[in-house]
C-alpha positions in Angstrom: 0.0 0.0 0.0 1.2 3.5 -0.7 2.3 5.8 2.2 0.7 9.2 2.7 1.8 12.1 4.9 -0.7 14.3 6.7 1.2 17.3 8.3 -0.7 20.4 9.4 1.0 23.8 9.6 0.1 27.4 10.5 -1.4 28.5 13.8 -1.2 24.9 15.0 1.6 22.7 13.8 1.4 18.9 13.6 4.3 17.4 11.6 3.9 13.9 10.2 7.4 12.6 9.5 6.2 8.9 9.5 3.0 9.0 7.5 0.7 6.0 7.2 -0.1 3.4 4.6 -3.4 4.0 3.0 -5.3 2.2 0.3 -5.6 5.0 -2.2 -6.1 8.8 -2.8 -9.8 8.5 -1.9 -9.0 7.0 1.5 -6.3 9.6 2.1 -8.9 12.3 1.4 -11.2 10.8 4.0 -8.5 10.6 6.6 -7.4 14.2 5.8 -10.9 15.6 6.2 -11.5 13.6 9.4 -8.1 14.6 10.9 -8.7 18.3 10.3 -12.1 18.0 11.9 -10.7 16.2 14.9 -7.9 18.8 15.3 -10.5 21.6 15.3 -12.6 19.7 17.8 -9.6 19.1 20.1 -8.9 22.8 20.3 -12.1 22.9 22.3 -12.9 26.5 21.4 -9.4 27.8 21.9 -8.6 28.6 18.3 -6.8 31.9 18.1 -8.3 34.9 16.3 -7.0 35.1 12.7 -6.0 31.4 12.7 -4.8 29.7 9.6 -4.3 26.0 9.2 -3.1 24.2 6.1 -2.8 20.5 5.6 -0.7 19.4 2.5 -1.2 15.7 2.0 1.6 14.2 0.0 2.6 10.8 -1.3 5.9 9.0 -0.9 7.4 11.0 -3.7 6.6 14.3 -2.0 3.9 15.2 -4.5 1.1 17.3 -3.0 -2.2 15.4 -3.6 -4.6 17.2 -1.3 -4.7 20.7 0.2 -7.1 21.5 3.0 -7.1 25.1 4.4 -9.0 26.5 7.3 -9.0 30.2 8.0 -10.8 31.8 11.0 -11.4 35.6 11.1 -13.2 37.6 13.7 -15.0 40.6 12.3 -16.0 43.2 14.9 -18.6 45.8 14.4 -18.4 49.3 15.7 -21.6 50.8 16.8 -25.1 49.5 16.0 -25.6 47.2 13.0 -27.2 49.0 10.1 -28.5 47.8 6.8 -27.8 49.5 3.5 -30.9 50.6 1.7 
């Protein structure tokens, strides 16, 4: 089975120097999406404002096969909210 690597970098860093053997690209996609979701859940609401996370899933040859990006921005309003008319 081919080996895939699932590192996450940015506001939170999780290197993956070992990787894991996965059946194919579709299975790697599923693992990548689940892993990013678990990482966000494990932060338990403590994600910094203006956070950026990027997962670049690569194969054994170092080719990027999947990119997952998560960006969090907090937009504050000054004064009462108004609607354009």
